[in-house]
N, CA, C and O atoms as a CHARMM CRD file, in Angstrom:
* protein
*
  376
    1    1 MET  N    130.84500 177.80600 112.49300 PROA 1      0.00000
    2    1 MET  CA   132.09100 178.23900 111.89800 PROA 1      0.00000
    3    1 MET  C    133.24300 177.29200 112.26900 PROA 1      0.00000
    4    1 MET  O    134.07200 176.93900 111.43000 PROA 1      0.00000
    5    2 ASN  N    133.27100 176.89500 113.53200 PROA 2      0.00000
    6    2 ASN  CA   134.32900 175.98800 113.98400 PROA 2      0.00000
    7    2 ASN  C    134.24200 174.64000 113.26900 PROA 2      0.00000
    8    2 ASN  O    135.26200 174.00400 113.00100 PROA 2      0.00000
    9    3 GLU  N    133.03400 174.21800 112.96800 PROA 3      0.00000
   10    3 GLU  CA   132.86000 172.95400 112.25100 PROA 3      0.00000
   11    3 GLU  C    133.51100 173.00900 110.87600 PROA 3      0.00000
   12    3 GLU  O    134.15300 172.05200 110.44200 PROA 3      0.00000
   13    4 LEU  N    133.34200 174.12800 110.20100 PROA 4      0.00000
   14    4 LEU  CA   133.94100 174.28800 108.87200 PROA 4      0.00000
   15    4 LEU  C    135.46400 174.29400 108.95300 PROA 4      0.00000
   16    4 LEU  O    136.14200 173.71600 108.10300 PROA 4      0.00000
   17    5 ILE  N    135.98900 174.94400 109.96900 PROA 5      0.00000
   18    5 ILE  CA   137.44500 174.98900 110.14500 PROA 5      0.00000
   19    5 ILE  C    137.97300 173.57900 110.42300 PROA 5      0.00000
   20    5 ILE  O    138.98200 173.16600 109.85200 PROA 5      0.00000
   21    6 GLU  N    137.29000 172.85000 111.29700 PROA 6      0.00000
   22    6 GLU  CA   137.70200 171.48200 111.61100 PROA 6      0.00000
   23    6 GLU  C    137.59800 170.57200 110.38400 PROA 6      0.00000
   24    6 GLU  O    138.46800 169.73600 110.14100 PROA 6      0.00000
   25    7 GLU  N    136.53000 170.74800 109.62700 PROA 7      0.00000
   26    7 GLU  CA   136.36300 169.93400 108.41600 PROA 7      0.00000
   27    7 GLU  C    137.46100 170.23500 107.40200 PROA 7      0.00000
   28    7 GLU  O    138.01200 169.32800 106.77800 PROA 7      0.00000
   29    8 ARG  N    137.77300 171.52400 107.24800 PROA 8      0.00000
   30    8 ARG  CA   138.84400 171.91200 106.32700 PROA 8      0.00000
   31    8 ARG  C    140.17400 171.32100 106.77300 PROA 8      0.00000
   32    8 ARG  O    140.92700 170.79900 105.95000 PROA 8      0.00000
   33    9 GLU  N    140.46900 171.39700 108.06300 PROA 9      0.00000
   34    9 GLU  CA   141.72000 170.85400 108.58300 PROA 9      0.00000
   35    9 GLU  C    141.78200 169.33600 108.40900 PROA 9      0.00000
   36    9 GLU  O    142.83300 168.78500 108.08100 PROA 9      0.00000
   37   10 SER  N    140.65600 168.67200 108.62900 PROA 10     0.00000
   38   10 SER  CA   140.66100 167.21600 108.45600 PROA 10     0.00000
   39   10 SER  C    140.83500 166.85000 106.98700 PROA 10     0.00000
   40   10 SER  O    141.49900 165.86400 106.66500 PROA 10     0.00000
   41   11 LEU  N    140.24500 167.63600 106.10000 PROA 11     0.00000
   42   11 LEU  CA   140.42500 167.38300 104.66400 PROA 11     0.00000
   43   11 LEU  C    141.86400 167.65400 104.23100 PROA 11     0.00000
   44   11 LEU  O    142.41000 166.94000 103.39000 PROA 11     0.00000
   45   12 GLN  N    142.47200 168.68400 104.80700 PROA 12     0.00000
   46   12 GLN  CA   143.87200 168.97000 104.48800 PROA 12     0.00000
   47   12 GLN  C    144.77200 167.82500 104.95600 PROA 12     0.00000
   48   12 GLN  O    145.70200 167.42500 104.25500 PROA 12     0.00000
   49   13 LYS  N    144.48200 167.30300 106.15300 PROA 13     0.00000
   50   13 LYS  CA   145.27200 166.17400 106.66000 PROA 13     0.00000
   51   13 LYS  C    145.06100 164.94200 105.78100 PROA 13     0.00000
   52   13 LYS  O    146.01400 164.22700 105.47100 PROA 13     0.00000
   53   14 LEU  N    143.83100 164.69700 105.38700 PROA 14     0.00000
   54   14 LEU  CA   143.53100 163.56700 104.52200 PROA 14     0.00000
   55   14 LEU  C    144.26500 163.69800 103.18600 PROA 14     0.00000
   56   14 LEU  O    144.83900 162.73000 102.68600 PROA 14     0.00000
   57   15 LEU  N    144.24200 164.89300 102.61800 PROA 15     0.00000
   58   15 LEU  CA   144.94100 165.14500 101.36000 PROA 15     0.00000
   59   15 LEU  C    146.44800 164.94400 101.52500 PROA 15     0.00000
   60   15 LEU  O    147.09600 164.35600 100.65900 PROA 15     0.00000
   61   16 TYR  N    147.00400 165.43000 102.63300 PROA 16     0.00000
   62   16 TYR  CA   148.42400 165.24800 102.90000 PROA 16     0.00000
   63   16 TYR  C    148.76000 163.75900 103.00000 PROA 16     0.00000
   64   16 TYR  O    149.75300 163.30000 102.43700 PROA 16     0.00000
   65   17 ASP  N    147.92300 163.01000 103.72200 PROA 17     0.00000
   66   17 ASP  CA   148.14600 161.56400 103.85500 PROA 17     0.00000
   67   17 ASP  C    148.10400 160.87200 102.49700 PROA 17     0.00000
   68   17 ASP  O    148.91500 159.98900 102.21700 PROA 17     0.00000
   69   18 TYR  N    147.15600 161.27500 101.65800 PROA 18     0.00000
   70   18 TYR  CA   147.07400 160.69700 100.31200 PROA 18     0.00000
   71   18 TYR  C    148.32300 161.02700  99.49900 PROA 18     0.00000
   72   18 TYR  O    148.84900 160.17200  98.78700 PROA 18     0.00000
   73   19 ASP  N    148.79200 162.25700  99.60700 PROA 19     0.00000
   74   19 ASP  CA   150.00500 162.64700  98.88000 PROA 19     0.00000
   75   19 ASP  C    151.20300 161.82000  99.33700 PROA 19     0.00000
   76   19 ASP  O    152.00200 161.37300  98.51300 PROA 19     0.00000
   77   20 GLU  N    151.32800 161.61800 100.63900 PROA 20     0.00000
   78   20 GLU  CA   152.42700 160.81100 101.16700 PROA 20     0.00000
   79   20 GLU  C    152.31600 159.36300 100.68800 PROA 20     0.00000
   80   20 GLU  O    153.31800 158.72900 100.35400 PROA 20     0.00000
   81   21 ASN  N    151.10400 158.85800 100.66100 PROA 21     0.00000
   82   21 ASN  CA   150.87800 157.49500 100.19100 PROA 21     0.00000
   83   21 ASN  C    151.26400 157.36600  98.71600 PROA 21     0.00000
   84   21 ASN  O    151.87100 156.37400  98.31200 PROA 21     0.00000
   85   22 ILE  N    150.91300 158.36000  97.92500 PROA 22     0.00000
   86   22 ILE  CA   151.26300 158.35500  96.49900 PROA 22     0.00000
   87   22 ILE  C    152.77700 158.38300  96.32400 PROA 22     0.00000
   88   22 ILE  O    153.31500 157.66100  95.48400 PROA 22     0.00000
   89   23 LYS  N    153.46400 159.20300  97.10200 PROA 23     0.00000
   90   23 LYS  CA   154.92800 159.27600  97.01400 PROA 23     0.00000
   91   23 LYS  C    155.56100 157.92800  97.36700 PROA 23     0.00000
   92   23 LYS  O    156.49100 157.47300  96.70100 PROA 23     0.00000
   93   24 THR  N    155.04800 157.30200  98.41500 PROA 24     0.00000
   94   24 THR  CA   155.56700 155.99700  98.83300 PROA 24     0.00000
   95   24 THR  C    155.33300 154.94800  97.75300 PROA 24     0.00000
   96   24 THR  O    156.22600 154.16800  97.42400 PROA 24     0.00000
   97   25 LEU  N    154.11900 154.94000  97.20700 PROA 25     0.00000
   98   25 LEU  CA   153.80400 153.96700  96.15700 PROA 25     0.00000
   99   25 LEU  C    154.64100 154.20100  94.90400 PROA 25     0.00000
  100   25 LEU  O    155.07400 153.24300  94.26300 PROA 25     0.00000
  101   26 ALA  N    154.87400 155.46500  94.54700 PROA 26     0.00000
  102   26 ALA  CA   155.69500 155.77400  93.37200 PROA 26     0.00000
  103   26 ALA  C    157.13200 155.29500  93.58900 PROA 26     0.00000
  104   26 ALA  O    157.75800 154.76100  92.67400 PROA 26     0.00000
  105   27 LYS  N    157.64500 155.48800  94.79800 PROA 27     0.00000
  106   27 LYS  CA   159.00100 155.03100  95.11700 PROA 27     0.00000
  107   27 LYS  C    159.07900 153.50500  95.04500 PROA 27     0.00000
  108   27 LYS  O    160.01700 152.94800  94.47500 PROA 27     0.00000
  109   28 ASP  N    158.08200 152.83800  95.63100 PROA 28     0.00000
  110   28 ASP  CA   158.04300 151.37200  95.59000 PROA 28     0.00000
  111   28 ASP  C    157.95000 150.85800  94.15700 PROA 28     0.00000
  112   28 ASP  O    158.60000 149.87700  93.79800 PROA 28     0.00000
  113   29 LEU  N    157.13800 151.52700  93.34200 PROA 29     0.00000
  114   29 LEU  CA   156.99000 151.12500  91.94500 PROA 29     0.00000
  115   29 LEU  C    158.31300 151.26600  91.19600 PROA 29     0.00000
  116   29 LEU  O    158.68300 150.38800  90.41700 PROA 29     0.00000
  117   30 ALA  N    159.02000 152.36200  91.42900 PROA 30     0.00000
  118   30 ALA  CA   160.31000 152.56800  90.76600 PROA 30     0.00000
  119   30 ALA  C    161.30000 151.47200  91.16700 PROA 30     0.00000
  120   30 ALA  O    162.03600 150.95900  90.32500 PROA 30     0.00000
  121   31 GLN  N    161.31400 151.11900  92.45000 PROA 31     0.00000
  122   31 GLN  CA   162.21400 150.06000  92.91200 PROA 31     0.00000
  123   31 GLN  C    161.83200 148.71600  92.30000 PROA 31     0.00000
  124   31 GLN  O    162.70000 147.92600  91.92900 PROA 31     0.00000
  125   32 GLU  N    160.54400 148.46400  92.19800 PROA 32     0.00000
  126   32 GLU  CA   160.07300 147.20600  91.61700 PROA 32     0.00000
  127   32 GLU  C    160.43500 147.12400  90.13600 PROA 32     0.00000
  128   32 GLU  O    160.85000 146.07000  89.65500 PROA 32     0.00000
  129   33 LYS  N    160.28100 148.23400  89.41500 PROA 33     0.00000
  130   33 LYS  CA   160.64600 148.25700  87.99400 PROA 33     0.00000
  131   33 LYS  C    162.13400 147.98400  87.82000 PROA 33     0.00000
  132   33 LYS  O    162.53600 147.24200  86.92400 PROA 33     0.00000
  133   34 GLU  N    162.94400 148.58300  88.67700 PROA 34     0.00000
  134   34 GLU  CA   164.39200 148.37500  88.60100 PROA 34     0.00000
  135   34 GLU  C    164.74000 146.90900  88.87300 PROA 34     0.00000
  136   34 GLU  O    165.58300 146.32800  88.18900 PROA 34     0.00000
  137   35 ALA  N    164.09300 146.32700  89.86200 PROA 35     0.00000
  138   35 ALA  CA   164.34700 144.92000  90.18300 PROA 35     0.00000
  139   35 ALA  C    163.92600 144.01700  89.03000 PROA 35     0.00000
  140   35 ALA  O    164.63900 143.06900  88.70100 PROA 35     0.00000
  141   36 ARG  N    162.80000 144.29000  88.41900 PROA 36     0.00000
  142   36 ARG  CA   162.33200 143.47300  87.29000 PROA 36     0.00000
  143   36 ARG  C    163.25800 143.63300  86.08900 PROA 36     0.00000
  144   36 ARG  O    163.49000 142.66600  85.36300 PROA 36     0.00000
  145   37 ALA  N    163.79100 144.83100  85.86700 PROA 37     0.00000
  146   37 ALA  CA   164.73100 145.03800  84.76200 PROA 37     0.00000
  147   37 ALA  C    165.99900 144.21000  84.98700 PROA 37     0.00000
  148   37 ALA  O    166.53900 143.62500  84.04800 PROA 37     0.00000
  149   38 LYS  N    166.46900 144.16400  86.23300 PROA 38     0.00000
  150   38 LYS  CA   167.64800 143.34800  86.54800 PROA 38     0.00000
  151   38 LYS  C    167.34800 141.86700  86.35600 PROA 38     0.00000
  152   38 LYS  O    168.17900 141.12000  85.83900 PROA 38     0.00000
  153   39 ASP  N    166.14600 141.44000  86.77900 PROA 39     0.00000
  154   39 ASP  CA   165.75400 140.04100  86.58100 PROA 39     0.00000
  155   39 ASP  C    165.73500 139.69400  85.10100 PROA 39     0.00000
  156   39 ASP  O    166.22600 138.64000  84.69500 PROA 39     0.00000
  157   40 LYS  N    165.16700 140.57900  84.30200 PROA 40     0.00000
  158   40 LYS  CA   165.07600 140.34000  82.85800 PROA 40     0.00000
  159   40 LYS  C    166.47500 140.19300  82.26400 PROA 40     0.00000
  160   40 LYS  O    166.73000 139.29400  81.46200 PROA 40     0.00000
  161   41 GLU  N    167.37200 141.08300  82.66700 PROA 41     0.00000
  162   41 GLU  CA   168.74800 141.02700  82.16700 PROA 41     0.00000
  163   41 GLU  C    169.41000 139.70100  82.56000 PROA 41     0.00000
  164   41 GLU  O    170.11800 139.09200  81.75800 PROA 41     0.00000
  165   42 THR  N    169.17400 139.26800  83.78500 PROA 42     0.00000
  166   42 THR  CA   169.73800 138.00300  84.25900 PROA 42     0.00000
  167   42 THR  C    169.20300 136.82900  83.45300 PROA 42     0.00000
  168   42 THR  O    169.96500 135.96200  83.02500 PROA 42     0.00000
  169   43 TYR  N    167.88100 136.80300  83.24500 PROA 43     0.00000
  170   43 TYR  CA   167.27500 135.69700  82.49700 PROA 43     0.00000
  171   43 TYR  C    167.75900 135.67300  81.05500 PROA 43     0.00000
  172   43 TYR  O    168.00400 134.60300  80.49700 PROA 43     0.00000
  173   44 GLU  N    167.89900 136.85200  80.45000 PROA 44     0.00000
  174   44 GLU  CA   168.40300 136.90200  79.07300 PROA 44     0.00000
  175   44 GLU  C    169.83300 136.38300  79.01600 PROA 44     0.00000
  176   44 GLU  O    170.20600 135.65600  78.09400 PROA 44     0.00000
  177   45 SER  N    170.62100 136.76000  80.00100 PROA 45     0.00000
  178   45 SER  CA   172.01200 136.31900  80.04500 PROA 45     0.00000
  179   45 SER  C    172.10000 134.80500  80.22300 PROA 45     0.00000
  180   45 SER  O    172.90000 134.14200  79.56200 PROA 45     0.00000
  181   46 VAL  N    171.28700 134.26700  81.10800 PROA 46     0.00000
  182   46 VAL  CA   171.28000 132.82000  81.33100 PROA 46     0.00000
  183   46 VAL  C    170.82700 132.10000  80.06500 PROA 46     0.00000
  184   46 VAL  O    171.41200 131.09000  79.67500 PROA 46     0.00000
  185   47 GLY  N    169.78700 132.62400  79.42800 PROA 47     0.00000
  186   47 GLY  CA   169.30200 132.02800  78.17800 PROA 47     0.00000
  187   47 GLY  C    170.37100 132.02700  77.10600 PROA 47     0.00000
  188   47 GLY  O    170.54400 131.04500  76.38500 PROA 47     0.00000
  189   48 ALA  N    171.08700 133.13400  77.00500 PROA 48     0.00000
  190   48 ALA  CA   172.15200 133.22300  76.00800 PROA 48     0.00000
  191   48 ALA  C    173.27600 132.23500  76.32200 PROA 48     0.00000
  192   48 ALA  O    173.82500 131.61000  75.41600 PROA 48     0.00000
  193   49 LYS  N    173.61500 132.09600  77.59600 PROA 49     0.00000
  194   49 LYS  CA   174.67500 131.15100  77.97800 PROA 49     0.00000
  195   49 LYS  C    174.27500 129.71600  77.64800 PROA 49     0.00000
  196   49 LYS  O    175.08600 128.93000  77.15800 PROA 49     0.00000
  197   50 ILE  N    173.01500 129.38700  77.92200 PROA 50     0.00000
  198   50 ILE  CA   172.53400 128.03400  77.61500 PROA 50     0.00000
  199   50 ILE  C    172.57900 127.79300  76.11200 PROA 50     0.00000
  200   50 ILE  O    173.05700 126.75200  75.66100 PROA 50     0.00000
  201   51 LEU  N    172.08300 128.75400  75.33900 PROA 51     0.00000
  202   51 LEU  CA   172.09800 128.62300  73.88500 PROA 51     0.00000
  203   51 LEU  C    173.53000 128.51900  73.36900 PROA 51     0.00000
  204   51 LEU  O    173.81400 127.72400  72.47300 PROA 51     0.00000
  205   52 TYR  N    174.42500 129.31800  73.93300 PROA 52     0.00000
  206   52 TYR  CA   175.82600 129.29600  73.51200 PROA 52     0.00000
  207   52 TYR  C    176.44500 127.92500  73.78000 PROA 52     0.00000
  208   52 TYR  O    177.11200 127.36000  72.91400 PROA 52     0.00000
  209   53 GLU  N    176.22200 127.39900  74.97200 PROA 53     0.00000
  210   53 GLU  CA   176.77000 126.08200  75.30400 PROA 53     0.00000
  211   53 GLU  C    176.16700 125.00200  74.40100 PROA 53     0.00000
  212   53 GLU  O    176.86400 124.08000  73.97800 PROA 53     0.00000
  213   54 PHE  N    174.88100 125.12200  74.11400 PROA 54     0.00000
  214   54 PHE  CA   174.21500 124.15200  73.24800 PROA 54     0.00000
  215   54 PHE  C    174.78100 124.22700  71.83500 PROA 54     0.00000
  216   54 PHE  O    175.07500 123.20200  71.22000 PROA 54     0.00000
  217   55 GLU  N    174.93300 125.45600  71.32200 PROA 55     0.00000
  218   55 GLU  CA   175.47800 125.63700  69.97100 PROA 55     0.00000
  219   55 GLU  C    176.92600 125.17600  69.89400 PROA 55     0.00000
  220   55 GLU  O    177.36000 124.62500  68.88200 PROA 55     0.00000
  221   56 LYS  N    177.66800 125.40400  70.97300 PROA 56     0.00000
  222   56 LYS  CA   179.06900 124.99400  71.00300 PROA 56     0.00000
  223   56 LYS  C    179.16300 123.46500  70.97100 PROA 56     0.00000
  224   56 LYS  O    180.03800 122.90700  70.30900 PROA 56     0.00000
  225   57 ALA  N    178.27000 122.80000  71.68000 PROA 57     0.00000
  226   57 ALA  CA   178.28500 121.34200  71.72200 PROA 57     0.00000
  227   57 ALA  C    177.71800 120.72900  70.45100 PROA 57     0.00000
  228   57 ALA  O    178.12100 119.63500  70.05500 PROA 57     0.00000
  229   58 LYS  N    176.79100 121.42000  69.81300 PROA 58     0.00000
  230   58 LYS  CA   176.11900 120.87400  68.63600 PROA 58     0.00000
  231   58 LYS  C    175.95300 121.99100  67.59300 PROA 58     0.00000
  232   58 LYS  O    174.85600 122.52800  67.43500 PROA 58     0.00000
  233   59 PRO  N    177.02800 122.34000  66.88700 PROA 59     0.00000
  234   59 PRO  CA   176.99400 123.48200  65.96600 PROA 59     0.00000
  235   59 PRO  C    176.03500 123.31700  64.78600 PROA 59     0.00000
  236   59 PRO  O    175.64700 124.31100  64.17400 PROA 59     0.00000
  237   60 GLU  N    175.65500 122.11000  64.46000 PROA 60     0.00000
  238   60 GLU  CA   174.76400 121.90000  63.31100 PROA 60     0.00000
  239   60 GLU  C    173.29400 122.11900  63.68100 PROA 60     0.00000
  240   60 GLU  O    172.41400 121.89400  62.85000 PROA 60     0.00000
  241   61 SER  N    173.01900 122.54600  64.89500 PROA 61     0.00000
  242   61 SER  CA   171.63700 122.74000  65.35700 PROA 61     0.00000
  243   61 SER  C    170.90100 123.76900  64.50900 PROA 61     0.00000
  244   61 SER  O    171.49700 124.71000  63.98500 PROA 61     0.00000
  245   62 ASN  N    169.59900 123.56800  64.38900 PROA 62     0.00000
  246   62 ASN  CA   168.74200 124.47600  63.63200 PROA 62     0.00000
  247   62 ASN  C    167.82500 125.20400  64.61200 PROA 62     0.00000
  248   62 ASN  O    167.05700 124.57700  65.34100 PROA 62     0.00000
  249   63 PHE  N    167.91300 126.51700  64.62000 PROA 63     0.00000
  250   63 PHE  CA   167.07300 127.32700  65.49800 PROA 63     0.00000
  251   63 PHE  C    166.03400 128.08900  64.69200 PROA 63     0.00000
  252   63 PHE  O    165.67000 129.21200  65.04100 PROA 63     0.00000
  253   64 GLY  N    165.55800 127.47900  63.61900 PROA 64     0.00000
  254   64 GLY  CA   164.57800 128.10400  62.74400 PROA 64     0.00000
  255   64 GLY  C    163.23400 128.34400  63.40400 PROA 64     0.00000
  256   64 GLY  O    162.42400 129.12300  62.90000 PROA 64     0.00000
  257   65 TYR  N    162.99100 127.68600  64.51900 PROA 65     0.00000
  258   65 TYR  CA   161.71400 127.85900  65.21200 PROA 65     0.00000
  259   65 TYR  C    161.63700 129.19300  65.95200 PROA 65     0.00000
  260   65 TYR  O    160.55200 129.62800  66.33800 PROA 65     0.00000
  261   66 LEU  N    162.78300 129.84200  66.15000 PROA 66     0.00000
  262   66 LEU  CA   162.78600 131.14300  66.81800 PROA 66     0.00000
  263   66 LEU  C    162.38000 132.24200  65.85100 PROA 66     0.00000
  264   66 LEU  O    162.61400 132.14600  64.64600 PROA 66     0.00000
  265   67 LYS  N    161.77100 133.28500  66.39300 PROA 67     0.00000
  266   67 LYS  CA   161.47800 134.45900  65.57500 PROA 67     0.00000
  267   67 LYS  C    162.81700 135.06000  65.15600 PROA 67     0.00000
  268   67 LYS  O    163.77600 135.02500  65.92700 PROA 67     0.00000
  269   68 PRO  N    162.89500 135.61000  63.94200 PROA 68     0.00000
  270   68 PRO  CA   164.18000 136.13200  63.45600 PROA 68     0.00000
  271   68 PRO  C    164.82400 137.14900  64.40400 PROA 68     0.00000
  272   68 PRO  O    166.03200 137.09900  64.63500 PROA 68     0.00000
  273   69 GLU  N    164.02500 138.07000  64.95200 PROA 69     0.00000
  274   69 GLU  CA   164.61900 139.08400  65.83600 PROA 69     0.00000
  275   69 GLU  C    165.12400 138.46000  67.14200 PROA 69     0.00000
  276   69 GLU  O    166.13300 138.90400  67.68800 PROA 69     0.00000
  277   70 GLU  N    164.43300 137.43800  67.64200 PROA 70     0.00000
  278   70 GLU  CA   164.89700 136.74800  68.84900 PROA 70     0.00000
  279   70 GLU  C    166.17700 135.97200  68.56100 PROA 70     0.00000
  280   70 GLU  O    167.11000 135.96600  69.36300 PROA 70     0.00000
  281   71 HSD  N    166.20400 135.32300  67.40800 PROA 71     0.00000
  282   71 HSD  CA   167.39100 134.55600  67.02900 PROA 71     0.00000
  283   71 HSD  C    168.59200 135.48100  66.88600 PROA 71     0.00000
  284   71 HSD  O    169.68100 135.16800  67.36700 PROA 71     0.00000
  285   72 GLU  N    168.39800 136.61600  66.22700 PROA 72     0.00000
  286   72 GLU  CA   169.49800 137.57300  66.04900 PROA 72     0.00000
  287   72 GLU  C    169.99500 138.08800  67.39900 PROA 72     0.00000
  288   72 GLU  O    171.20000 138.21100  67.61500 PROA 72     0.00000
  289   73 ALA  N    169.06400 138.38700  68.30700 PROA 73     0.00000
  290   73 ALA  CA   169.46000 138.88300  69.62800 PROA 73     0.00000
  291   73 ALA  C    170.26300 137.82700  70.38200 PROA 73     0.00000
  292   73 ALA  O    171.28500 138.13800  70.99400 PROA 73     0.00000
  293   74 LEU  N    169.80200 136.58600  70.33700 PROA 74     0.00000
  294   74 LEU  CA   170.52100 135.51200  71.02400 PROA 74     0.00000
  295   74 LEU  C    171.88000 135.24200  70.38900 PROA 74     0.00000
  296   74 LEU  O    172.85900 134.98800  71.09000 PROA 74     0.00000
  297   75 ILE  N    171.93700 135.29900  69.06900 PROA 75     0.00000
  298   75 ILE  CA   173.22500 135.10500  68.38600 PROA 75     0.00000
  299   75 ILE  C    174.18800 136.22300  68.77900 PROA 75     0.00000
  300   75 ILE  O    175.37200 135.97400  69.00600 PROA 75     0.00000
  301   76 GLY  N    173.68600 137.44400  68.85700 PROA 76     0.00000
  302   76 GLY  CA   174.52400 138.56700  69.29100 PROA 76     0.00000
  303   76 GLY  C    175.07500 138.34600  70.68900 PROA 76     0.00000
  304   76 GLY  O    176.25100 138.60300  70.94800 PROA 76     0.00000
  305   77 MET  N    174.21800 137.86700  71.59400 PROA 77     0.00000
  306   77 MET  CA   174.67400 137.57600  72.95100 PROA 77     0.00000
  307   77 MET  C    175.69400 136.44300  72.94600 PROA 77     0.00000
  308   77 MET  O    176.68000 136.48200  73.68200 PROA 77     0.00000
  309   78 CYS  N    175.45100 135.43700  72.11300 PROA 78     0.00000
  310   78 CYS  CA   176.38800 134.31300  72.01800 PROA 78     0.00000
  311   78 CYS  C    177.75200 134.78500  71.52100 PROA 78     0.00000
  312   78 CYS  O    178.79000 134.34300  72.01400 PROA 78     0.00000
  313   79 GLN  N    177.73800 135.67900  70.54800 PROA 79     0.00000
  314   79 GLN  CA   179.00100 136.19200  70.02100 PROA 79     0.00000
  315   79 GLN  C    179.76100 136.95900  71.09800 PROA 79     0.00000
  316   79 GLN  O    180.98400 136.85300  71.19500 PROA 79     0.00000
  317   80 SER  N    179.03600 137.73100  71.90700 PROA 80     0.00000
  318   80 SER  CA   179.72000 138.45800  72.97500 PROA 80     0.00000
  319   80 SER  C    180.24300 137.48200  74.03400 PROA 80     0.00000
  320   80 SER  O    181.31600 137.69800  74.59800 PROA 80     0.00000
  321   81 LEU  N    179.49300 136.41500  74.30500 PROA 81     0.00000
  322   81 LEU  CA   179.98000 135.39600  75.24000 PROA 81     0.00000
  323   81 LEU  C    181.21600 134.69300  74.69200 PROA 81     0.00000
  324   81 LEU  O    182.15000 134.40600  75.44100 PROA 81     0.00000
  325   82 LYS  N    181.22900 134.41600  73.39500 PROA 82     0.00000
  326   82 LYS  CA   182.39000 133.78300  72.76000 PROA 82     0.00000
  327   82 LYS  C    183.60300 134.70000  72.86700 PROA 82     0.00000
  328   82 LYS  O    184.70400 134.25200  73.18800 PROA 82     0.00000
  329   83 ALA  N    183.39500 135.98800  72.59500 PROA 83     0.00000
  330   83 ALA  CA   184.49700 136.94200  72.69900 PROA 83     0.00000
  331   83 ALA  C    185.01000 137.01300  74.13500 PROA 83     0.00000
  332   83 ALA  O    186.21700 137.09000  74.36600 PROA 83     0.00000
  333   84 GLU  N    184.10000 136.98500  75.08500 PROA 84     0.00000
  334   84 GLU  CA   184.47200 137.00100  76.49600 PROA 84     0.00000
  335   84 GLU  C    185.26200 135.74300  76.85600 PROA 84     0.00000
  336   84 GLU  O    186.27000 135.81300  77.55900 PROA 84     0.00000
  337   85 GLU  N    184.80000 134.61000  76.37300 PROA 85     0.00000
  338   85 GLU  CA   185.48000 133.33700  76.63000 PROA 85     0.00000
  339   85 GLU  C    186.87500 133.34100  76.00700 PROA 85     0.00000
  340   85 GLU  O    187.83700 132.89400  76.63100 PROA 85     0.00000
  341   86 ASP  N    186.98100 133.84500  74.78100 PROA 86     0.00000
  342   86 ASP  CA   188.28100 133.92500  74.10900 PROA 86     0.00000
  343   86 ASP  C    189.23300 134.83900  74.86900 PROA 86     0.00000
  344   86 ASP  O    190.41700 134.53000  75.00400 PROA 86     0.00000
  345   87 ALA  N    188.72200 135.96200  75.36600 PROA 87     0.00000
  346   87 ALA  CA   189.55600 136.89200  76.12400 PROA 87     0.00000
  347   87 ALA  C    190.04600 136.23800  77.41500 PROA 87     0.00000
  348   87 ALA  O    191.19500 136.42600  77.81400 PROA 87     0.00000
  349   88 ASN  N    189.18000 135.47700  78.06000 PROA 88     0.00000
  350   88 ASN  CA   189.58200 134.77900  79.28500 PROA 88     0.00000
  351   88 ASN  C    190.65000 133.73300  78.99900 PROA 88     0.00000
  352   88 ASN  O    191.57400 133.55800  79.79300 PROA 88     0.00000
  353   89 GLU  N    190.53300 133.03700  77.87100 PROA 89     0.00000
  354   89 GLU  CA   191.53600 132.03800  77.49700 PROA 89     0.00000
  355   89 GLU  C    192.88400 132.69600  77.24600 PROA 89     0.00000
  356   89 GLU  O    193.92000 132.15900  77.63800 PROA 89     0.00000
  357   90 VAL  N    192.87800 133.85100  76.59700 PROA 90     0.00000
  358   90 VAL  CA   194.12300 134.57200  76.31900 PROA 90     0.00000
  359   90 VAL  C    194.77200 134.99700  77.63100 PROA 90     0.00000
  360   90 VAL  O    195.98900 134.89200  77.78100 PROA 90     0.00000
  361   91 GLU  N    193.97200 135.47600  78.58000 PROA 91     0.00000
  362   91 GLU  CA   194.51700 135.89100  79.87100 PROA 91     0.00000
  363   91 GLU  C    195.07600 134.70200  80.64300 PROA 91     0.00000
  364   91 GLU  O    196.09800 134.82300  81.32000 PROA 91     0.00000
  365   92 GLU  N    194.41200 133.55600  80.54500 PROA 92     0.00000
  366   92 GLU  CA   194.88700 132.36200  81.24400 PROA 92     0.00000
  367   92 GLU  C    196.21100 131.87600  80.67300 PROA 92     0.00000
  368   92 GLU  O    197.02600 131.30900  81.40000 PROA 92     0.00000
  369   93 GLU  N    196.43300 132.08800  79.38800 PROA 93     0.00000
  370   93 GLU  CA   197.67300 131.65600  78.74900 PROA 93     0.00000
  371   93 GLU  C    198.85100 132.51700  79.17000 PROA 93     0.00000
  372   93 GLU  O    199.99700 132.08000  79.07300 PROA 93     0.00000
  373   94 LYS  N    198.59500 133.71900  79.63100 PROA 94     0.00000
  374   94 LYS  CA   199.68700 134.63800  80.01600 PROA 94     0.00000
  375   94 LYS  C    200.35200 134.22200  81.27400 PROA 94     0.00000
  376   94 LYS  O    201.28400 134.88600  81.72900 PROA 94     0.00000
């Protein structure tokens, strides 16, 4: 009888340890996803800035090699960067 009680207690402890491990891994995964989302946002922003500077220096450039949805997204980011740049210029003039 004591063996069964000990086995049950050891299984309960094992299950508890597994649950704690799952909670820790879920927390780590959430943090990793958040970090990767921030990285993605940073890379997209850098890409848009590079494209904006390139387009500003060479407006006749052809970006036909990009997929239409990617081109539209980058153009949208470029437009927001242009608006940001224009707003900064207006503030500097004040």
